N, C-alpha and C positions, 0 to 999 in steps of 0.2 A: 333475609326477609324481616323488612319493618312492618311490623304490627299494631294499630293503633285501634285501641277498645277504647269507646266513649261510654259512659253506664251514666243512666239516667234514670234516677228516684225522685220519691215525692219531697226528700230535701235537698233536692239540688243536681246537679252534672257536675261527674266527675270525668279526670281523662288518664291516662299513663298509655308510654309507649315502651313496648319489649320489641327486644331484636332477636330473630335467629331462635324461637321457642315452639316448640307444637304445643297448642290447648287445648281444652274443649267450653264447650257451654252446654250446659244443663238447662234446657227454655222451661220444664216446668217447675224448677228452683229460681229460676234466673240469677245465678250463680255462673262464674266465668273463675274457671281454676287456672292459673297460668303458672307449671311447676307447684312449688309450694305454697303460694299467692293462693287465695280465694276471696272474690269478692262475692257477695250475696245481698238479695234484700233490692234487686232490680227488676222495679214492678211496671216500669213505663214502657220503655222501649231499649233493645239494644241493639246496637250498630256494631258492626266488626267490618275493618278495610284492611286487605291484604293481597296479595296477587292471586290468589285462588277463590277467596270469600268476598263477595259484594255485600250483598245487604240482608240482614235479617231483620222482619218488621214483627210485631207483636199486633194482636188483636183482641186488648184489653188486660185485664189485669192478670187472669191466667187462662188463655186462652186453648181451644182444644187443639187448633190446629193452628201451626206458625208458616211461613214462606221463607224460603229459603232460594234463592238467586244466586249461580255459579255461573259466571260468563253468559248470563241471559239466559239458561237453561232453568225451568221452574222446577222444584221438588218438594212436595209434600210432606210434612213432619207431623207425626201424633204426636199429643201431650204425654211428656217423658221422656222423649226421645234426645239424644246427647248428639251434637256434632263434635267430630273429632278433627281438628287438622293439624296437617302437618305441611313437608314441602312439597310430598308429591302422594297425599292421602287424604281423601275427605271421606267418611264414613260415619253411619248412623246407626245404634242400635237403641234398644229400650232399658234404661236402668235396670226397672223391676224384672225386667227377661233376662238380665247378665247372664247370670248362672245358671239357669234351668236345665240345660241340659245336663251339668256334672250334678247337680242336686237330683237329678230323677235316676243318674246312672248307678250312684253312688247308692240309692236308698235300695233298688232294684237288687243290686250286690248283696247289701246287709240282710235283706228277708230273705234272699236265695238261702244264703249262710245258716240264717235264725231256723228255717223251714226242714231244708234238704241236707246240710250238713253243721250241725249243731255242734260236731266236737272239732272242727277246726275256727278257729278261733281268727286267722286270716279274714274270712270275710267280714265279721264284724268290725276290725279294724279299719275296713277300707269305708265301711257304712258309717263310721263315725264322723265324716267327711259333712255329710247329708244334712245333720239337722240344723247347725249353724247357719246352713244356706239360707234353709229354709225360715229362721228367726231372722236373719238380714232383709230377709226377702218380705217378709211379714211389717216389719217396720218401715222398708221401703212403700210398701203399700199403703199402710197407713198415711204416710206424709203425703203420698203423690195422689193417691185417689180421688176423685173430685165428688163423690159420695160415701161417707163413711157408714151408712145405715146399709145400704146395697152391696159394699164390701162385707160387711158383717152376715149380713144372708146370704152371700153368697159362701162364705164359710160355714154357715151352718147348714147349707144345702151340702155341701163335701161333704161337712164329718155325719149327717145323717146316712147320706148314701155310702159311704167307706165303712159305717159300723157294720153290718153283717160282714161283708168282704173279709174287715177284720177281725172280727170274732174263727168266723170260718178258716182263717188261715194263719194268724197269729196267737192271737188270746184270747180264748172262748168267754173270760170274765173281767175282761177290761176296756177301757175305752178308748178311741184313735187317736192319735196323734192331732187331729184335726181339732178336736174338742181343746187340744191344748190349746192350739193356735187361739180358735176361738176365743176362750176366756181371757188370751192374754192382750189380744186384741181391744176385748171391752173393756179392760183396765186402762190399756192407753188412751181410748177414747175419754174416760173417767179422768184421769189424771191431768188431759189437755186442759178440761174444762175448771179444774181448780185451778184460784187465784196461785198460788204456792203448792211444789210438791211436797213439802211439808204435812198437809193436809191429806197426802194421799197415801200416808205410811198406814192407817186403818184399814185405807179400802187393798191393799199389797199383801197386808199381814191376814184379811179375811179372805183374799184368793188364795193366797200358799195354803192356809189351814183346808179351804175347799178339794183342792187340788192334789193334797195330800193324804187326805181322808178317804175320796174315791179313787178305784182303780184307773185311774187317767195317764195314759201313756208320757214318759218323763215327768209326770208330777210336778210339784213346785219349779224342779231344777229348770223344765221350758219358759216357765213365766219370769224366772230369774233371768234367765240368759235372752229374753227378749228385752228385758229393762236394761238390760245391758249395753246391748245393739242400739237402744233409742237413747239413751243419757248417757255414755261415755263415748271417745272418739282417742284414736291413735295409742299411744303407749297405755293409756289407761283403760280402752278397751282388752286390751291383750292381758294386764294385769288382772282384771275384774275377771274377767272369764277363766284364766289359770287359776286364783283363788277360790271360784266357785268349782271348778273341778276336783281342784286337792281338799275342797271341804266334804266334797260328796262321793270321792276314791275313800274316803274314811267314814262316812254316814250310811255310806249305800254299798261300800266297796265296788264302786263303780272304778276299777282302775284303768279299764278299754277306753272311758269316756274321755281320759286326759288325751287322746290322741285329734278329738275335737276342736283342740285350740289351731290346728293347721289352718284351716280356713278362714279363723279370726286372724293371724299372724296375716294370710296374705291381703285382707281385705283393709285392714288396718296399715300395714308399713310398707307394703311393696306393691302398691296401688299400678305401678304400668306392668309388673307381671301378670296381677289378677286382671287388668284390661286385655291383656293376650288370652289370656279363660274366656273374654266379654266377647266372642266373636259372632254368636251362632244365639238366634230365638225360636221358639217352637209356637206356632199358633195357640189363642188363648185357650181352645176348648179341648186341646192335648195336656195344656199345663194343669188346667182345673179337674180333668177328668182321670189323669194318669193314675193318680194317688188310691182309687176305688178301684179303676180299672185294673191294676197289676196287682193287685190284693186279689181279687175275684178270680184271675185265671190262674196266681199263685193256688191260690185254696182248690180250687177243681184239680191241679196235678197232686195236691198235698193227699184229697179226699181217694186221686184213684191209684197212687202210690202205695200209700199206706193203709188203705180204705176207713181214715179216719175222717166223719162230715163232720157236717156244723149240729154242734151242741153247748146253745150260749146257757154261762151261767147267770142267773139271771139274780140269782141272791147275792153273788160276789160284784155285779154291776153295781149294786147300790150298798153294799159292804154291810150285809146283813146276816 
């Protein structure tokens, strides 16, 4: 199958031919990926011609909706979708929602084990898969969102809603992990506004101190992992995450956290395998409500089984 990609950008027009390779178009980033080759910053228009795909046309620099025409049939694709094109398959999916099911399932397993089977470490091993996926998803959301203030506001609302269920089910004297993600997202926004990342060092140090002072879930580890996903790629991503885990293995004795490198390995080094796992997505309301909802349900079962009902340790929350 002969495929020609014409790339239009503000700097001119380039084109290149490829034969017999499946490729993907990330419409929200204007990036064409063919094997290990990446072509990005295609701002104006992408036209792809093949035996299966006729045209993709844009409606502005960052359109909310793209038009995909396949053999004369019109398919509407939302912002952030990817078109995966092979010799016999065309499918679309939202990059930010790629790993939702895996993240939610492993987090649920982790919390069930923490609450009801604290002596069985196997539950916690499985649960280590979840947090890196959420960090990766946060970075993707930061990059792709059309409104960062609204994105931060949604995180704040979820963090507030989840706080009582979190105290109820997991830790009566701590702040839930959405606050960790929220603070990390705020740091990303600040860093993006600075002329150079070096000026962001005091910001990162201050955020680390804040997150280690208060009992926030994952503490500064969460922020550092988010920064790793934001600013490193490929082997550097894996190496940085591994170094972070090794440091915390000695600093906080988080031996079990070493297994969190697994999803990072898949994301960075085996995109084809990871793409196989990226087949399903859930409605947005399910994604945003799952964290507080599952904590509330687990907390109720915990209270019924152990007669251990809500008792928030306010002084601990403020580190008093």
